[in-house]
VEXTINU-11175 format. One record per residue (C-alpha): residue number from 1; residue in three letters; x, y, z. Coordinates in Angstrom, 3 decimals, decimal comma, padded with zeros to 6 digits. Example, Ala and Ser with C-alpha at 12.3 -4.5 7.8 and 13.67 -1.06 7.14 Angstrom:
2
{seq 1	type ala	east 012,300	north -004,500	up 007,800}
{seq 2	type ser	east 013,670	north -001,060	up 007,140}
// end
This chain:
211
{seq 1	type unk	east 028,798	north -029,607	up 077,615}
{seq 2	type unk	east 028,837	north -031,806	up 074,505}
{seq 3	type unk	east 032,063	north -033,771	up 074,036}
{seq 4	type unk	east 033,443	north -034,234	up 070,524}
{seq 5	type unk	east 036,067	north -036,628	up 069,168}
{seq 6	type unk	east 037,749	north -035,599	up 065,896}
{seq 7	type unk	east 038,782	north -038,378	up 063,520}
{seq 8	type unk	east 040,751	north -036,770	up 060,706}
{seq 9	type unk	east 044,224	north -037,622	up 059,356}
{seq 10	type unk	east 044,959	north -033,956	up 058,627}
{seq 11	type unk	east 046,545	north -031,932	up 061,435}
{seq 12	type unk	east 045,480	north -028,680	up 059,779}
{seq 13	type unk	east 041,892	north -029,877	up 059,435}
{seq 14	type unk	east 041,733	north -030,850	up 063,103}
{seq 15	type unk	east 043,211	north -027,534	up 064,211}
{seq 16	type unk	east 040,834	north -025,672	up 061,903}
{seq 17	type unk	east 037,819	north -027,424	up 063,361}
{seq 18	type unk	east 038,945	north -026,734	up 066,910}
{seq 19	type unk	east 039,538	north -023,060	up 066,141}
{seq 20	type unk	east 035,880	north -022,670	up 065,177}
{seq 21	type unk	east 034,761	north -023,646	up 068,678}
{seq 22	type unk	east 034,931	north -020,852	up 071,231}
{seq 23	type unk	east 035,444	north -021,322	up 074,955}
{seq 24	type unk	east 031,863	north -020,348	up 075,681}
{seq 25	type unk	east 030,327	north -022,728	up 073,135}
{seq 26	type unk	east 028,538	north -025,822	up 074,482}
{seq 27	type unk	east 031,014	north -028,027	up 072,605}
{seq 28	type unk	east 034,545	north -029,149	up 073,329}
{seq 29	type unk	east 036,979	north -031,425	up 071,560}
{seq 30	type unk	east 038,143	north -034,061	up 074,027}
{seq 31	type unk	east 040,308	north -036,137	up 071,693}
{seq 32	type unk	east 041,817	north -036,434	up 068,236}
{seq 33	type unk	east 042,118	north -039,599	up 066,156}
{seq 34	type unk	east 044,478	north -039,847	up 063,183}
{seq 35	type unk	east 043,631	north -043,221	up 061,643}
{seq 36	type unk	east 041,416	north -046,303	up 061,915}
{seq 37	type unk	east 043,946	north -048,095	up 064,120}
{seq 38	type unk	east 043,586	north -045,395	up 066,773}
{seq 39	type unk	east 039,825	north -045,134	up 066,325}
{seq 40	type unk	east 038,745	north -048,174	up 068,280}
{seq 41	type unk	east 040,829	north -047,925	up 071,436}
{seq 42	type unk	east 040,460	north -044,139	up 071,660}
{seq 43	type unk	east 036,698	north -044,180	up 071,171}
{seq 44	type unk	east 036,181	north -046,493	up 074,100}
{seq 45	type unk	east 038,298	north -044,362	up 076,418}
{seq 46	type unk	east 036,965	north -040,994	up 075,196}
{seq 47	type unk	east 033,291	north -042,008	up 075,049}
{seq 48	type unk	east 032,329	north -038,854	up 073,065}
{seq 49	type unk	east 028,815	north -037,554	up 072,531}
{seq 50	type unk	east 029,642	north -036,790	up 068,888}
{seq 51	type unk	east 032,232	north -038,289	up 066,563}
{seq 52	type unk	east 033,238	north -036,055	up 063,641}
{seq 53	type unk	east 034,989	north -038,230	up 061,060}
{seq 54	type unk	east 036,530	north -037,463	up 057,667}
{seq 55	type unk	east 036,399	north -040,439	up 055,313}
{seq 56	type unk	east 037,754	north -038,606	up 052,250}
{seq 57	type unk	east 040,912	north -040,728	up 052,229}
{seq 58	type unk	east 040,168	north -044,449	up 052,508}
{seq 59	type unk	east 043,780	north -045,065	up 053,582}
{seq 60	type unk	east 042,812	north -043,632	up 056,980}
{seq 61	type unk	east 039,062	north -044,071	up 057,453}
{seq 62	type unk	east 036,388	north -045,718	up 055,336}
{seq 63	type unk	east 032,694	north -046,530	up 055,296}
{seq 64	type unk	east 033,076	north -049,565	up 057,522}
{seq 65	type unk	east 034,767	north -047,581	up 060,272}
{seq 66	type unk	east 031,882	north -045,336	up 061,208}
{seq 67	type unk	east 029,383	north -048,163	up 060,858}
{seq 68	type unk	east 031,278	north -049,991	up 063,614}
{seq 69	type unk	east 031,218	north -046,934	up 065,870}
{seq 70	type unk	east 027,838	north -048,017	up 067,239}
{seq 71	type unk	east 029,379	north -051,307	up 068,352}
{seq 72	type unk	east 032,080	north -049,557	up 070,396}
{seq 73	type unk	east 030,248	north -046,441	up 071,598}
{seq 74	type unk	east 026,504	north -046,893	up 071,032}
{seq 75	type unk	east 025,694	north -043,451	up 072,419}
{seq 76	type unk	east 028,006	north -041,578	up 070,029}
{seq 77	type unk	east 026,322	north -039,617	up 067,252}
{seq 78	type unk	east 028,254	north -039,494	up 063,964}
{seq 79	type unk	east 028,896	north -036,541	up 061,670}
{seq 80	type unk	east 030,752	north -037,368	up 058,442}
{seq 81	type unk	east 032,827	north -034,745	up 056,650}
{seq 82	type unk	east 033,515	north -035,816	up 053,086}
{seq 83	type unk	east 033,191	north -034,842	up 049,446}
{seq 84	type unk	east 031,345	north -037,804	up 047,935}
{seq 85	type unk	east 029,877	north -037,736	up 044,457}
{seq 86	type unk	east 028,086	north -041,065	up 044,739}
{seq 87	type unk	east 024,476	north -040,851	up 045,940}
{seq 88	type unk	east 024,438	north -044,485	up 047,071}
{seq 89	type unk	east 027,496	north -043,981	up 049,261}
{seq 90	type unk	east 025,740	north -041,148	up 051,081}
{seq 91	type unk	east 022,456	north -043,028	up 051,438}
{seq 92	type unk	east 024,267	north -046,105	up 052,763}
{seq 93	type unk	east 025,892	north -043,978	up 055,466}
{seq 94	type unk	east 022,601	north -042,340	up 056,439}
{seq 95	type unk	east 020,818	north -045,700	up 056,474}
{seq 96	type unk	east 023,537	north -047,029	up 058,787}
{seq 97	type unk	east 022,837	north -044,313	up 061,355}
{seq 98	type unk	east 025,024	north -041,363	up 060,350}
{seq 99	type unk	east 023,129	north -038,267	up 061,519}
{seq 100	type unk	east 025,203	north -035,467	up 060,029}
{seq 101	type unk	east 026,803	north -035,048	up 056,617}
{seq 102	type unk	east 029,050	north -032,090	up 055,753}
{seq 103	type unk	east 031,716	north -031,280	up 053,175}
{seq 104	type unk	east 035,084	north -029,575	up 053,592}
{seq 105	type unk	east 033,554	north -026,472	up 052,008}
{seq 106	type unk	east 030,962	north -025,980	up 054,771}
{seq 107	type unk	east 031,316	north -022,767	up 056,756}
{seq 108	type unk	east 031,124	north -022,297	up 060,520}
{seq 109	type unk	east 027,377	north -021,620	up 060,422}
{seq 110	type unk	east 026,679	north -024,989	up 058,813}
{seq 111	type unk	east 029,058	north -026,725	up 061,206}
{seq 112	type unk	east 027,253	north -025,286	up 064,223}
{seq 113	type unk	east 023,869	north -026,118	up 062,694}
{seq 114	type unk	east 025,066	north -029,693	up 062,262}
{seq 115	type unk	east 026,350	north -029,905	up 065,840}
{seq 116	type unk	east 023,173	north -028,374	up 067,277}
{seq 117	type unk	east 020,891	north -030,628	up 065,228}
{seq 118	type unk	east 022,821	north -033,874	up 065,652}
{seq 119	type unk	east 023,248	north -033,331	up 069,404}
{seq 120	type unk	east 019,429	north -033,533	up 069,594}
{seq 121	type unk	east 019,460	north -036,845	up 067,748}
{seq 122	type unk	east 018,179	north -035,347	up 064,487}
{seq 123	type unk	east 019,663	north -035,484	up 060,984}
{seq 124	type unk	east 021,498	north -032,599	up 059,318}
{seq 125	type unk	east 022,555	north -032,718	up 055,669}
{seq 126	type unk	east 024,319	north -029,733	up 054,137}
{seq 127	type unk	east 023,257	north -028,288	up 050,791}
{seq 128	type unk	east 026,103	north -029,794	up 048,789}
{seq 129	type unk	east 025,414	north -033,302	up 050,054}
{seq 130	type unk	east 021,692	north -032,805	up 049,526}
{seq 131	type unk	east 022,368	north -031,834	up 045,914}
{seq 132	type unk	east 024,204	north -035,139	up 045,370}
{seq 133	type unk	east 021,282	north -037,055	up 046,917}
{seq 134	type unk	east 018,751	north -035,254	up 044,742}
{seq 135	type unk	east 020,833	north -035,286	up 041,560}
{seq 136	type unk	east 018,806	north -036,237	up 038,498}
{seq 137	type unk	east 017,748	north -034,578	up 035,311}
{seq 138	type unk	east 015,277	north -032,155	up 036,845}
{seq 139	type unk	east 014,235	north -028,597	up 036,029}
{seq 140	type unk	east 014,835	north -027,772	up 039,676}
{seq 141	type unk	east 018,158	north -029,475	up 040,373}
{seq 142	type unk	east 020,303	north -026,401	up 039,732}
{seq 143	type unk	east 018,383	north -024,093	up 042,025}
{seq 144	type unk	east 020,507	north -022,566	up 044,758}
{seq 145	type unk	east 019,233	north -023,229	up 048,265}
{seq 146	type unk	east 019,210	north -020,313	up 050,672}
{seq 147	type unk	east 019,967	north -022,615	up 053,599}
{seq 148	type unk	east 020,196	north -026,290	up 054,426}
{seq 149	type unk	east 017,220	north -028,616	up 054,203}
{seq 150	type unk	east 016,895	north -030,495	up 057,474}
{seq 151	type unk	east 016,093	north -034,165	up 057,893}
{seq 152	type unk	east 012,633	north -033,233	up 059,170}
{seq 153	type unk	east 011,967	north -031,121	up 056,084}
{seq 154	type unk	east 012,972	north -034,017	up 053,816}
{seq 155	type unk	east 010,405	north -036,190	up 055,630}
{seq 156	type unk	east 007,730	north -033,557	up 055,071}
{seq 157	type unk	east 008,601	north -033,139	up 051,372}
{seq 158	type unk	east 008,180	north -036,885	up 050,880}
{seq 159	type unk	east 004,839	north -036,940	up 052,712}
{seq 160	type unk	east 003,535	north -033,988	up 050,696}
{seq 161	type unk	east 004,565	north -035,657	up 047,454}
{seq 162	type unk	east 002,759	north -038,819	up 048,540}
{seq 163	type unk	east -000,473	north -036,809	up 048,801}
{seq 164	type unk	east -000,703	north -036,279	up 052,552}
{seq 165	type unk	east -002,543	north -033,221	up 053,866}
{seq 166	type unk	east -001,175	north -030,959	up 056,603}
{seq 167	type unk	east -003,375	north -032,819	up 059,093}
{seq 168	type unk	east -002,089	north -036,189	up 057,891}
{seq 169	type unk	east 001,529	north -035,052	up 058,178}
{seq 170	type unk	east 000,955	north -033,589	up 061,643}
{seq 171	type unk	east -000,533	north -036,871	up 062,825}
{seq 172	type unk	east 002,201	north -039,048	up 061,317}
{seq 173	type unk	east 005,081	north -036,921	up 062,638}
{seq 174	type unk	east 003,421	north -036,007	up 065,961}
{seq 175	type unk	east 003,562	north -032,292	up 065,160}
{seq 176	type unk	east 001,036	north -029,476	up 065,364}
{seq 177	type unk	east -000,607	north -028,351	up 062,133}
{seq 178	type unk	east 000,956	north -024,915	up 062,662}
{seq 179	type unk	east 004,431	north -026,502	up 062,819}
{seq 180	type unk	east 003,778	north -028,416	up 059,604}
{seq 181	type unk	east 002,598	north -025,222	up 057,904}
{seq 182	type unk	east 005,770	north -023,433	up 059,031}
{seq 183	type unk	east 007,938	north -026,253	up 057,685}
{seq 184	type unk	east 006,106	north -026,139	up 054,334}
{seq 185	type unk	east 006,626	north -022,394	up 054,089}
{seq 186	type unk	east 010,342	north -022,753	up 054,853}
{seq 187	type unk	east 010,735	north -025,591	up 052,333}
{seq 188	type unk	east 009,135	north -023,539	up 049,550}
{seq 189	type unk	east 011,399	north -020,607	up 050,356}
{seq 190	type unk	east 014,581	north -022,690	up 050,486}
{seq 191	type unk	east 013,850	north -024,496	up 047,229}
{seq 192	type unk	east 012,533	north -021,321	up 045,583}
{seq 193	type unk	east 009,299	north -023,022	up 044,549}
{seq 194	type unk	east 005,995	north -021,248	up 044,058}
{seq 195	type unk	east 003,321	north -023,929	up 044,368}
{seq 196	type unk	east 002,610	north -027,362	up 045,870}
{seq 197	type unk	east 002,596	north -028,754	up 042,327}
{seq 198	type unk	east 006,187	north -027,595	up 041,803}
{seq 199	type unk	east 007,137	north -029,167	up 045,128}
{seq 200	type unk	east 005,645	north -032,523	up 044,105}
{seq 201	type unk	east 007,429	north -032,333	up 040,735}
{seq 202	type unk	east 010,666	north -031,504	up 042,533}
{seq 203	type unk	east 010,308	north -034,545	up 044,787}
{seq 204	type unk	east 009,437	north -036,833	up 041,873}
{seq 205	type unk	east 012,130	north -035,580	up 039,498}
{seq 206	type unk	east 014,806	north -035,599	up 042,183}
{seq 207	type unk	east 014,095	north -039,193	up 043,191}
{seq 208	type unk	east 012,911	north -038,406	up 046,707}
{seq 209	type unk	east 009,745	north -040,399	up 045,993}
{seq 210	type unk	east 008,867	north -042,953	up 043,354}
{seq 211	type unk	east 006,633	north -041,831	up 040,510}
// end
């Protein structure tokens, strides 16, 4: 069983999140936190596996709060639910150890994908957040993604754009060549691209790699 602490000032939001989890799911909410003042003493007593925190309203939680989570509960993995429009804000959070990033518009499928992925210690970024990260004047920026690009797939996109072969990528990420090929196929499908050249252009124009 994976224990979750919910940090959200909105009663309706907390109840909505809890209603998504069924009794037979491997997740359970063990505590609710309404503001930053409650965050620190409740985190230590709850010791959750995952902290889901909404930082949309800085009067309750802000960027500094979930950075300090690691100081109080080092084992807790953090999923942020927010609606940021600033790329740097998102990247700062990810660079500080946030593993999951969702928006209020995410559906139950994306929420469970985030929980499943983050519980394994891997990153999950929903489509809307990914679009903010990749936002630039690009012929590909308005393409609709069929499903979320995972943290692993972002790594592979960057390595492809840097000129690495499937064998190189497999060696660097400790994966089989077959797994790398599968990831490449999924990436092309999700981004609706037709060739490796388009993928490299996408990565360059979106700012994922430096030109």
